All heavy atoms as a GROMACS GRO file, in nm:
protein
  517
    1ALA      N    1   0.121   0.555  -0.379
    1ALA     CA    2   0.091   0.442  -0.466
    1ALA      C    3  -0.045   0.385  -0.426
    1ALA      O    4  -0.076   0.376  -0.308
    1ALA     CB    5   0.198   0.335  -0.452
    2VAL      N    6  -0.123   0.350  -0.525
    2VAL     CA    7  -0.252   0.287  -0.501
    2VAL      C    8  -0.257   0.158  -0.580
    2VAL      O    9  -0.234   0.158  -0.700
    2VAL     CB   10  -0.368   0.380  -0.544
    2VAL    CG1   11  -0.501   0.309  -0.526
    2VAL    CG2   12  -0.365   0.510  -0.466
    3LEU      N   13  -0.284   0.049  -0.511
    3LEU     CA   14  -0.296  -0.082  -0.574
    3LEU      C   15  -0.438  -0.131  -0.548
    3LEU      O   16  -0.486  -0.122  -0.436
    3LEU     CB   17  -0.194  -0.179  -0.513
    3LEU     CG   18  -0.049  -0.132  -0.512
    3LEU    CD1   19   0.035  -0.225  -0.425
    3LEU    CD2   20   0.006  -0.127  -0.652
    4GLU      N   21  -0.503  -0.185  -0.652
    4GLU     CA   22  -0.642  -0.227  -0.637
    4GLU      C   23  -0.662  -0.370  -0.684
    4GLU      O   24  -0.595  -0.416  -0.776
    4GLU     CB   25  -0.735  -0.135  -0.716
    4GLU     CG   26  -0.744   0.003  -0.660
    4GLU     CD   27  -0.856   0.084  -0.725
    4GLU    OE1   28  -0.949   0.024  -0.781
    4GLU    OE2   29  -0.847   0.207  -0.718
    5LEU      N   30  -0.758  -0.437  -0.621
    5LEU     CA   31  -0.802  -0.568  -0.666
    5LEU      C   32  -0.899  -0.550  -0.782
    5LEU      O   33  -0.970  -0.450  -0.789
    5LEU     CB   34  -0.872  -0.644  -0.554
    5LEU     CG   35  -0.785  -0.703  -0.445
    5LEU    CD1   36  -0.872  -0.760  -0.333
    5LEU    CD2   37  -0.695  -0.812  -0.501
    6PRO      N   38  -0.905  -0.646  -0.873
    6PRO     CA   39  -1.003  -0.637  -0.981
    6PRO      C   40  -1.146  -0.629  -0.925
    6PRO      O   41  -1.178  -0.693  -0.825
    6PRO     CB   42  -0.984  -0.768  -1.058
    6PRO     CG   43  -0.847  -0.814  -1.023
    6PRO     CD   44  -0.821  -0.764  -0.884
    7GLY      N   45  -1.227  -0.548  -0.986
    7GLY     CA   46  -1.364  -0.532  -0.941
    7GLY      C   47  -1.380  -0.440  -0.822
    7GLY      O   48  -1.489  -0.426  -0.768
    8GLY      N   49  -1.271  -0.378  -0.776
    8GLY     CA   50  -1.278  -0.286  -0.664
    8GLY      C   51  -1.309  -0.351  -0.530
    8GLY      O   52  -1.358  -0.286  -0.439
    9SER      N   53  -1.279  -0.480  -0.516
    9SER     CA   54  -1.311  -0.549  -0.391
    9SER      C   55  -1.208  -0.528  -0.282
    9SER      O   56  -1.222  -0.577  -0.171
    9SER     CB   57  -1.330  -0.699  -0.416
    9SER     OG   58  -1.210  -0.756  -0.465
   10GLY      N   59  -1.104  -0.450  -0.311
   10GLY     CA   60  -1.004  -0.418  -0.210
   10GLY      C   61  -0.898  -0.327  -0.268
   10GLY      O   62  -0.882  -0.320  -0.391
   11HIS      N   63  -0.826  -0.257  -0.182
   11HIS     CA   64  -0.718  -0.172  -0.230
   11HIS      C   65  -0.616  -0.145  -0.119
   11HIS      O   66  -0.643  -0.165  -0.001
   11HIS     CB   67  -0.771  -0.040  -0.287
   11HIS     CG   68  -0.834   0.048  -0.184
   11HIS    ND1   69  -0.967   0.043  -0.155
   11HIS    CD2   70  -0.783   0.145  -0.105
   11HIS    CE1   71  -0.995   0.133  -0.062
   11HIS    NE2   72  -0.884   0.196  -0.030
   12PHE      N   73  -0.500  -0.097  -0.162
   12PHE     CA   74  -0.392  -0.059  -0.073
   12PHE      C   75  -0.345   0.079  -0.116
   12PHE      O   76  -0.317   0.103  -0.233
   12PHE     CB   77  -0.277  -0.159  -0.080
   12PHE     CG   78  -0.154  -0.116  -0.005
   12PHE    CD1   79  -0.156  -0.106   0.133
   12PHE    CD2   80  -0.037  -0.086  -0.072
   12PHE    CE1   81  -0.042  -0.066   0.203
   12PHE    CE2   82   0.076  -0.046  -0.003
   12PHE     CZ   83   0.073  -0.036   0.134
   13HIS      N   84  -0.339   0.171  -0.022
   13HIS     CA   85  -0.296   0.309  -0.048
   13HIS      C   86  -0.176   0.338   0.041
   13HIS      O   87  -0.180   0.315   0.161
   13HIS     CB   88  -0.411   0.406  -0.017
   13HIS     CG   89  -0.373   0.550  -0.032
   13HIS    ND1   90  -0.375   0.613  -0.154
   13HIS    CD2   91  -0.330   0.640   0.058
   13HIS    CE1   92  -0.335   0.738  -0.137
   13HIS    NE2   93  -0.308   0.757  -0.009
   14TYR      N   94  -0.068   0.389  -0.020
   14TYR     CA   95   0.055   0.419   0.054
   14TYR      C   96   0.105   0.556   0.010
   14TYR      O   97   0.110   0.585  -0.109
   14TYR     CB   98   0.161   0.313   0.023
   14TYR     CG   99   0.293   0.337   0.092
   14TYR    CD1  100   0.315   0.290   0.220
   14TYR    CD2  101   0.396   0.405   0.028
   14TYR    CE1  102   0.436   0.311   0.284
   14TYR    CE2  103   0.517   0.426   0.090
   14TYR     CZ  104   0.537   0.379   0.218
   14TYR     OH  105   0.656   0.400   0.282
   15SER      N  106   0.141   0.640   0.107
   15SER     CA  107   0.199   0.768   0.073
   15SER      C  108   0.298   0.811   0.180
   15SER      O  109   0.285   0.777   0.296
   15SER     CB  110   0.090   0.874   0.055
   15SER     OG  111   0.025   0.899   0.177
   16ALA      N  112   0.398   0.886   0.136
   16ALA     CA  113   0.497   0.945   0.225
   16ALA      C  114   0.502   1.094   0.192
   16ALA      O  115   0.528   1.132   0.078
   16ALA     CB  116   0.634   0.882   0.204
   17VAL      N  117   0.474   1.177   0.292
   17VAL     CA  118   0.463   1.321   0.270
   17VAL      C  119   0.545   1.395   0.376
   17VAL      O  120   0.537   1.362   0.494
   17VAL     CB  121   0.315   1.366   0.280
   17VAL    CG1  122   0.302   1.515   0.259
   17VAL    CG2  123   0.229   1.291   0.181
   18ALA      N  124   0.622   1.494   0.330
   18ALA     CA  125   0.692   1.582   0.424
   18ALA      C  126   0.591   1.685   0.471
   18ALA      O  127   0.560   1.781   0.401
   18ALA     CB  128   0.811   1.647   0.357
   19SER      N  129   0.536   1.664   0.591
   19SER     CA  130   0.430   1.753   0.640
   19SER      C  131   0.482   1.879   0.706
   19SER      O  132   0.410   1.975   0.723
   19SER     CB  133   0.338   1.677   0.736
   19SER     OG  134   0.413   1.624   0.843
   20ALA      N  135   0.608   1.880   0.745
   20ALA     CA  136   0.672   1.998   0.804
   20ALA      C  137   0.821   1.988   0.773
   20ALA      O  138   0.867   1.890   0.715
   20ALA     CB  139   0.647   2.004   0.954
   21ALA      N  140   0.895   2.088   0.815
   21ALA     CA  141   1.037   2.090   0.785
   21ALA      C  142   1.112   1.971   0.846
   21ALA      O  143   1.210   1.924   0.790
   21ALA     CB  144   1.098   2.221   0.835
   22ASP      N  145   1.065   1.922   0.960
   22ASP     CA  146   1.136   1.814   1.028
   22ASP      C  147   1.048   1.691   1.050
   22ASP      O  148   1.078   1.609   1.136
   22ASP     CB  149   1.192   1.864   1.160
   22ASP     CG  150   1.082   1.913   1.254
   22ASP    OD1  151   0.969   1.933   1.208
   22ASP    OD2  152   1.111   1.930   1.374
   23THR      N  153   0.940   1.676   0.972
   23THR     CA  154   0.847   1.565   0.994
   23THR      C  155   0.811   1.499   0.861
   23THR      O  156   0.782   1.567   0.763
   23THR     CB  157   0.718   1.616   1.059
   23THR    OG1  158   0.751   1.685   1.179
   23THR    CG2  159   0.625   1.502   1.093
   24VAL      N  160   0.814   1.367   0.859
   24VAL     CA  161   0.769   1.290   0.744
   24VAL      C  162   0.653   1.203   0.790
   24VAL      O  163   0.662   1.133   0.891
   24VAL     CB  164   0.882   1.201   0.688
   24VAL    CG1  165   0.830   1.115   0.574
   24VAL    CG2  166   0.998   1.286   0.640
   25GLN      N  167   0.544   1.210   0.718
   25GLN     CA  168   0.425   1.132   0.755
   25GLN      C  169   0.409   1.017   0.656
   25GLN      O  170   0.400   1.039   0.535
   25GLN     CB  171   0.303   1.222   0.752
   25GLN     CG  172   0.176   1.154   0.795
   25GLN     CD  173   0.057   1.249   0.794
   25GLN    OE1  174   0.055   1.348   0.722
   25GLN    NE2  175  -0.041   1.218   0.876
   26LEU      N  176   0.407   0.894   0.708
   26LEU     CA  177   0.385   0.775   0.628
   26LEU      C  178   0.243   0.725   0.653
   26LEU      O  179   0.203   0.709   0.767
   26LEU     CB  180   0.484   0.665   0.664
   26LEU     CG  181   0.631   0.697   0.645
   26LEU    CD1  182   0.717   0.585   0.700
   26LEU    CD2  183   0.661   0.720   0.499
   27ILE      N  184   0.169   0.703   0.545
   27ILE     CA  185   0.033   0.654   0.558
   27ILE      C  186   0.019   0.528   0.474
   27ILE      O  187   0.054   0.527   0.356
   27ILE     CB  188  -0.069   0.758   0.509
   27ILE    CG1  189  -0.058   0.886   0.592
   27ILE    CG2  190  -0.211   0.702   0.515
   27ILE    CD1  191  -0.138   1.001   0.537
   28ALA      N  192  -0.029   0.420   0.536
   28ALA     CA  193  -0.055   0.295   0.465
   28ALA      C  194  -0.193   0.247   0.506
   28ALA      O  195  -0.221   0.229   0.624
   28ALA     CB  196   0.050   0.191   0.501
   29ARG      N  197  -0.279   0.229   0.407
   29ARG     CA  198  -0.416   0.182   0.433
   29ARG      C  199  -0.444   0.061   0.346
   29ARG      O  200  -0.423   0.065   0.224
   29ARG     CB  201  -0.518   0.291   0.403
   29ARG     CG  202  -0.505   0.406   0.498
   29ARG     CD  203  -0.611   0.508   0.471
   29ARG     NE  204  -0.589   0.620   0.563
   29ARG     CZ  205  -0.654   0.731   0.558
   29ARG    NH1  206  -0.748   0.749   0.467
   29ARG    NH2  207  -0.629   0.827   0.643
   30PHE      N  208  -0.492  -0.044   0.408
   30PHE     CA  209  -0.526  -0.168   0.339
   30PHE      C  210  -0.673  -0.195   0.365
   30PHE      O  211  -0.716  -0.199   0.480
   30PHE     CB  212  -0.438  -0.282   0.393
   30PHE     CG  213  -0.462  -0.414   0.328
   30PHE    CD1  214  -0.456  -0.429   0.191
   30PHE    CD2  215  -0.488  -0.525   0.405
   30PHE    CE1  216  -0.476  -0.553   0.132
   30PHE    CE2  217  -0.508  -0.649   0.348
   30PHE     CZ  218  -0.502  -0.662   0.210
   31TYR      N  219  -0.750  -0.210   0.259
   31TYR     CA  220  -0.895  -0.226   0.272
   31TYR      C  221  -0.942  -0.345   0.189
   31TYR      O  222  -0.909  -0.356   0.071
   31TYR     CB  223  -0.965  -0.100   0.224
   31TYR     CG  224  -1.115  -0.113   0.212
   31TYR    CD1  225  -1.196  -0.110   0.325
   31TYR    CD2  226  -1.175  -0.130   0.088
   31TYR    CE1  227  -1.333  -0.122   0.314
   31TYR    CE2  228  -1.312  -0.141   0.077
   31TYR     CZ  229  -1.392  -0.138   0.190
   31TYR     OH  230  -1.526  -0.151   0.179
   32LEU      N  231  -1.017  -0.434   0.252
   32LEU     CA  232  -1.083  -0.544   0.182
   32LEU      C  233  -1.233  -0.528   0.202
   32LEU      O  234  -1.280  -0.518   0.315
   32LEU     CB  235  -1.038  -0.680   0.235
   32LEU     CG  236  -0.892  -0.716   0.208
   32LEU    CD1  237  -0.856  -0.845   0.278
   32LEU    CD2  238  -0.866  -0.726   0.060
   33ARG      N  239  -1.307  -0.523   0.093
   33ARG     CA  240  -1.451  -0.500   0.102
   33ARG      C  241  -1.527  -0.624   0.147
   33ARG      O  242  -1.624  -0.615   0.221
   33ARG     CB  243  -1.504  -0.454  -0.034
   33ARG     CG  244  -1.652  -0.417  -0.031
   33ARG     CD  245  -1.700  -0.374  -0.165
   33ARG     NE  246  -1.700  -0.491  -0.253
   33ARG     CZ  247  -1.717  -0.486  -0.384
   33ARG    NH1  248  -1.730  -0.371  -0.443
   33ARG    NH2  249  -1.718  -0.595  -0.456
   34ASP      N  250  -1.483  -0.741   0.103
   34ASP     CA  251  -1.553  -0.865   0.134
   34ASP      C  252  -1.483  -0.940   0.247
   34ASP      O  253  -1.362  -0.926   0.267
   34ASP     CB  254  -1.560  -0.954   0.010
   34ASP     CG  255  -1.629  -0.886  -0.107
   34ASP    OD1  256  -1.722  -0.808  -0.082
   34ASP    OD2  257  -1.588  -0.910  -0.222
   35THR      N  258  -1.560  -1.020   0.319
   35THR     CA  259  -1.500  -1.102   0.426
   35THR      C  260  -1.461  -1.240   0.375
   35THR      O  261  -1.374  -1.305   0.432
   35THR     CB  262  -1.597  -1.118   0.544
   35THR    OG1  263  -1.720  -1.169   0.498
   35THR    CG2  264  -1.620  -0.984   0.613
   36VAL      N  265  -1.526  -1.283   0.268
   36VAL     CA  266  -1.496  -1.414   0.208
   36VAL      C  267  -1.474  -1.393   0.058
   36VAL      O  268  -1.553  -1.325  -0.008
   36VAL     CB  269  -1.613  -1.513   0.230
   36VAL    CG1  270  -1.585  -1.645   0.163
   36VAL    CG2  271  -1.639  -1.532   0.379
   37TYR      N  272  -1.366  -1.450   0.006
   37TYR     CA  273  -1.335  -1.439  -0.136
   37TYR      C  274  -1.335  -1.579  -0.198
   37TYR      O  275  -1.291  -1.674  -0.135
   37TYR     CB  276  -1.198  -1.374  -0.156
   37TYR     CG  277  -1.199  -1.225  -0.130
   37TYR    CD1  278  -1.184  -1.175  -0.001
   37TYR    CD2  279  -1.216  -1.136  -0.233
   37TYR    CE1  280  -1.187  -1.039   0.023
   37TYR    CE2  281  -1.218  -0.999  -0.210
   37TYR     CZ  282  -1.204  -0.952  -0.082
   37TYR     OH  283  -1.207  -0.817  -0.059
   38PRO      N  284  -1.382  -1.590  -0.323
   38PRO     CA  285  -1.382  -1.721  -0.389
   38PRO      C  286  -1.240  -1.763  -0.425
   38PRO      O  287  -1.148  -1.680  -0.430
   38PRO     CB  288  -1.466  -1.698  -0.514
   38PRO     CG  289  -1.458  -1.552  -0.540
   38PRO     CD  290  -1.443  -1.487  -0.405
   39ALA      N  291  -1.224  -1.890  -0.452
   39ALA     CA  292  -1.091  -1.945  -0.484
   39ALA      C  293  -1.031  -1.879  -0.607
   39ALA      O  294  -0.908  -1.863  -0.615
   39ALA     CB  295  -1.100  -2.095  -0.502
   40VAL      N  296  -1.112  -1.836  -0.702
   40VAL     CA  297  -1.058  -1.773  -0.823
   40VAL      C  298  -0.994  -1.637  -0.795
   40VAL      O  299  -0.913  -1.589  -0.873
   40VAL     CB  300  -1.167  -1.759  -0.933
   40VAL    CG1  301  -1.215  -1.893  -0.980
   40VAL    CG2  302  -1.283  -1.675  -0.884
   41ALA      N  303  -1.029  -1.574  -0.683
   41ALA     CA  304  -0.971  -1.445  -0.646
   41ALA      C  305  -0.841  -1.458  -0.568
   41ALA      O  306  -0.775  -1.358  -0.539
   41ALA     CB  307  -1.071  -1.363  -0.565
   42TYR      N  308  -0.802  -1.582  -0.536
   42TYR     CA  309  -0.683  -1.603  -0.453
   42TYR      C  310  -0.557  -1.545  -0.516
   42TYR      O  311  -0.477  -1.481  -0.448
   42TYR     CB  312  -0.665  -1.752  -0.424
   42TYR     CG  313  -0.541  -1.782  -0.346
   42TYR    CD1  314  -0.534  -1.753  -0.210
   42TYR    CD2  315  -0.430  -1.838  -0.406
   42TYR    CE1  316  -0.419  -1.777  -0.137
   42TYR    CE2  317  -0.314  -1.864  -0.334
   42TYR     CZ  318  -0.310  -1.834  -0.201
   42TYR     OH  319  -0.196  -1.859  -0.131
   43ALA      N  320  -0.540  -1.564  -0.647
   43ALA     CA  321  -0.418  -1.514  -0.713
   43ALA      C  322  -0.410  -1.362  -0.703
   43ALA      O  323  -0.302  -1.307  -0.677
   43ALA     CB  324  -0.416  -1.559  -0.859
   44SER      N  325  -0.522  -1.294  -0.722
   44SER     CA  326  -0.523  -1.148  -0.712
   44SER      C  327  -0.494  -1.101  -0.570
   44SER      O  328  -0.419  -1.005  -0.549
   44SER     CB  329  -0.659  -1.093  -0.757
   44SER     OG  330  -0.683  -1.124  -0.891
   45LEU      N  331  -0.554  -1.168  -0.471
   45LEU     CA  332  -0.528  -1.133  -0.331
   45LEU      C  333  -0.382  -1.154  -0.295
   45LEU      O  334  -0.320  -1.071  -0.228
   45LEU     CB  335  -0.615  -1.219  -0.238
   45LEU     CG  336  -0.761  -1.178  -0.226
   45LEU    CD1  337  -0.841  -1.288  -0.158
   45LEU    CD2  338  -0.772  -1.048  -0.148
   46ARG      N  339  -0.328  -1.264  -0.341
   46ARG     CA  340  -0.187  -1.295  -0.312
   46ARG      C  341  -0.094  -1.191  -0.374
   46ARG      O  342   0.001  -1.146  -0.311
   46ARG     CB  343  -0.154  -1.434  -0.363
   46ARG     CG  344  -0.016  -1.479  -0.327
   46ARG     CD  345   0.005  -1.622  -0.370
   46ARG     NE  346   0.142  -1.656  -0.344
   46ARG     CZ  347   0.185  -1.777  -0.323
   46ARG    NH1  348   0.102  -1.878  -0.325
   46ARG    NH2  349   0.312  -1.800  -0.301
   47GLU      N  350  -0.123  -1.151  -0.498
   47GLU     CA  351  -0.041  -1.051  -0.565
   47GLU      C  352  -0.053  -0.915  -0.496
   47GLU      O  353   0.047  -0.845  -0.477
   47GLU     CB  354  -0.082  -1.040  -0.712
   47GLU     CG  355  -0.004  -0.939  -0.791
   47GLU     CD  356   0.143  -0.972  -0.807
   47GLU    OE1  357   0.185  -1.084  -0.772
   47GLU    OE2  358   0.218  -0.884  -0.852
   48LEU      N  359  -0.172  -0.876  -0.457
   48LEU     CA  360  -0.190  -0.750  -0.385
   48LEU      C  361  -0.112  -0.752  -0.254
   48LEU      O  362  -0.044  -0.656  -0.220
   48LEU     CB  363  -0.338  -0.723  -0.356
   48LEU     CG  364  -0.368  -0.596  -0.276
   48LEU    CD1  365  -0.335  -0.471  -0.358
   48LEU    CD2  366  -0.511  -0.592  -0.231
   49TYR      N  367  -0.118  -0.861  -0.182
   49TYR     CA  368  -0.047  -0.871  -0.055
   49TYR      C  369   0.105  -0.870  -0.076
   49TYR      O  370   0.178  -0.808  -0.001
   49TYR     CB  371  -0.090  -0.998   0.020
   49TYR     CG  372  -0.046  -1.000   0.163
   49TYR    CD1  373  -0.098  -0.912   0.255
   49TYR    CD2  374   0.051  -1.091   0.206
   49TYR    CE1  375  -0.056  -0.912   0.387
   49TYR    CE2  376   0.093  -1.092   0.338
   49TYR     CZ  377   0.040  -1.003   0.427
   49TYR     OH  378   0.081  -1.004   0.558
   50ARG      N  379   0.152  -0.936  -0.185
   50ARG     CA  380   0.296  -0.936  -0.216
   50ARG      C  381   0.342  -0.793  -0.246
   50ARG      O  382   0.447  -0.748  -0.196
   50ARG     CB  383   0.324  -1.028  -0.335
   50ARG     CG  384   0.473  -1.041  -0.366
   50ARG     CD  385   0.495  -1.113  -0.497
   50ARG     NE  386   0.452  -1.035  -0.612
   50ARG     CZ  387   0.519  -0.932  -0.663
   50ARG    NH1  388   0.631  -0.891  -0.608
   50ARG    NH2  389   0.473  -0.868  -0.768
   51LEU      N  390   0.265  -0.719  -0.326
   51LEU     CA  391   0.301  -0.581  -0.358
   51LEU      C  392   0.294  -0.491  -0.235
   51LEU      O  393   0.377  -0.402  -0.218
   51LEU     CB  394   0.208  -0.528  -0.468
   51LEU     CG  395   0.225  -0.593  -0.605
   51LEU    CD1  396   0.113  -0.548  -0.698
   51LEU    CD2  397   0.360  -0.563  -0.664
   52LEU      N  398   0.196  -0.516  -0.148
   52LEU     CA  399   0.183  -0.442  -0.022
   52LEU      C  400   0.309  -0.459   0.063
   52LEU      O  401   0.367  -0.361   0.110
   52LEU     CB  402   0.060  -0.492   0.054
   52LEU     CG  403   0.026  -0.436   0.189
   52LEU    CD1  404  -0.124  -0.447   0.211
   52LEU    CD2  405   0.098  -0.505   0.301
   53LEU      N  406   0.353  -0.583   0.078
   53LEU     CA  407   0.472  -0.608   0.159
   53LEU      C  408   0.598  -0.549   0.096
   53LEU      O  409   0.682  -0.494   0.167
   53LEU     CB  410   0.490  -0.759   0.180
   53LEU     CG  411   0.386  -0.824   0.270
   53LEU    CD1  412   0.410  -0.975   0.275
   53LEU    CD2  413   0.389  -0.766   0.408
   54SER      N  414   0.611  -0.557  -0.036
   54SER     CA  415   0.730  -0.501  -0.100
   54SER      C  416   0.732  -0.349  -0.090
   54SER      O  417   0.837  -0.288  -0.072
   54SER     CB  418   0.740  -0.545  -0.246
   54SER     OG  419   0.639  -0.488  -0.323
   55LYS      N  420   0.613  -0.286  -0.100
   55LYS     CA  421   0.606  -0.140  -0.087
   55LYS      C  422   0.645  -0.097   0.054
   55LYS      O  423   0.718   0.000   0.073
   55LYS     CB  424   0.465  -0.091  -0.122
   55LYS     CG  425   0.455   0.057  -0.133
   55LYS     CD  426   0.535   0.106  -0.250
   55LYS     CE  427   0.523   0.255  -0.265
   55LYS     NZ  428   0.618   0.308  -0.361
   56GLN      N  429   0.596  -0.169   0.155
   56GLN     CA  430   0.628  -0.132   0.293
   56GLN      C  431   0.773  -0.165   0.329
   56GLN      O  432   0.826  -0.106   0.422
   56GLN     CB  433   0.533  -0.202   0.389
   56GLN     CG  434   0.394  -0.143   0.386
   56GLN     CD  435   0.304  -0.198   0.492
   56GLN    OE1  436   0.320  -0.310   0.538
   56GLN    NE2  437   0.208  -0.119   0.533
   57ALA      N  438   0.836  -0.253   0.254
   57ALA     CA  439   0.975  -0.289   0.283
   57ALA      C  440   1.075  -0.192   0.218
   57ALA      O  441   1.194  -0.196   0.249
   57ALA     CB  442   1.004  -0.431   0.235
   58GLU      N  443   1.026  -0.104   0.131
   58GLU     CA  444   1.115  -0.007   0.066
   58GLU      C  445   1.176   0.085   0.171
   58GLU      O  446   1.112   0.123   0.267
   58GLU     CB  447   1.038   0.078  -0.035
   58GLU     CG  448   0.999   0.005  -0.159
   58GLU     CD  449   0.922   0.093  -0.256
   58GLU    OE1  450   0.899   0.213  -0.227
   58GLU    OE2  451   0.885   0.042  -0.362
   59LYS      N  452   1.299   0.123   0.144
   59LYS     CA  453   1.368   0.215   0.234
   59LYS      C  454   1.328   0.359   0.202
   59LYS      O  455   1.309   0.395   0.088
   59LYS     CB  456   1.518   0.199   0.220
   59LYS     CG  457   1.566   0.063   0.264
   59LYS     CD  458   1.716   0.055   0.262
   59LYS     CE  459   1.762  -0.084   0.290
   59LYS     NZ  460   1.774  -0.118   0.428
   60LEU      N  461   1.315   0.437   0.305
   60LEU     CA  462   1.284   0.579   0.292
   60LEU      C  463   1.416   0.655   0.297
   60LEU      O  464   1.490   0.646   0.396
   60LEU     CB  465   1.191   0.625   0.405
   60LEU     CG  466   1.152   0.771   0.404
   60LEU    CD1  467   1.070   0.802   0.280
   60LEU    CD2  468   1.074   0.805   0.528
   61VAL      N  469   1.448   0.727   0.190
   61VAL     CA  470   1.574   0.800   0.182
   61VAL      C  471   1.545   0.948   0.212
   61VAL      O  472   1.462   1.010   0.145
   61VAL     CB  473   1.638   0.786   0.043
   61VAL    CG1  474   1.766   0.868   0.034
   61VAL    CG2  475   1.666   0.640   0.012
   62ILE      N  476   1.613   0.999   0.312
   62ILE     CA  477   1.597   1.140   0.350
   62ILE      C  478   1.728   1.210   0.321
   62ILE      O  479   1.834   1.170   0.369
   62ILE     CB  480   1.561   1.152   0.500
   62ILE    CG1  481   1.430   1.079   0.527
   62ILE    CG2  482   1.552   1.299   0.541
   62ILE    CD1  483   1.393   1.069   0.672
   63ARG      N  484   1.720   1.317   0.241
   63ARG     CA  485   1.840   1.391   0.206
   63ARG      C  486   1.834   1.532   0.264
   63ARG      O  487   1.729   1.596   0.264
   63ARG     CB  488   1.852   1.400   0.054
   63ARG     CG  489   1.875   1.266  -0.009
   63ARG     CD  490   1.911   1.281  -0.155
   63ARG     NE  491   1.936   1.150  -0.210
   63ARG     CZ  492   1.883   1.104  -0.322
   63ARG    NH1  493   1.801   1.182  -0.390
   63ARG    NH2  494   1.911   0.985  -0.363
   64LYS      N  495   1.946   1.577   0.308
   64LYS     CA  496   1.955   1.712   0.364
   64LYS      C  497   1.971   1.810   0.249
   64LYS      O  498   2.048   1.787   0.155
   64LYS     CB  499   2.075   1.720   0.458
   64LYS     CG  500   2.081   1.844   0.540
   64LYS     CD  501   2.195   1.834   0.640
   64LYS     CE  502   2.191   1.949   0.735
   64LYS     NZ  503   2.297   1.938   0.834
   65LYS      N  504   1.895   1.921   0.253
   65LYS     CA  505   1.907   2.021   0.149
   65LYS      C  506   2.040   2.093   0.161
   65LYS      O  507   2.091   2.117   0.271
   65LYS     CB  508   1.793   2.123   0.161
   65LYS     CG  509   1.661   2.069   0.120
   65LYS     CD  510   1.557   2.179   0.122
   65LYS     CE  511   1.424   2.124   0.077
   65LYS     NZ  512   1.321   2.228   0.074
   66ALA      N  513   2.096   2.129   0.047
   66ALA     CA  514   2.227   2.195   0.044
   66ALA      C  515   2.218   2.339   0.084
   66ALA      O  516   2.123   2.404   0.087
   66ALA     CB  517   2.287   2.186  -0.094
   0.00000   0.00000   0.00000
């Protein structure tokens, strides 16, 4: 999943990949381009952070092949 701020000023990338038969690799990257954001960008930042937390809180379901 990739979530982005308007204008490309930040993004969150999350992936879960089975890299081997017995290994699952989870990757989460959060990037903010600017160090200071104006007050009008607060709603977008808050929504991105809320989605980031909900994505990371999801349970990973592993099923055994039949």
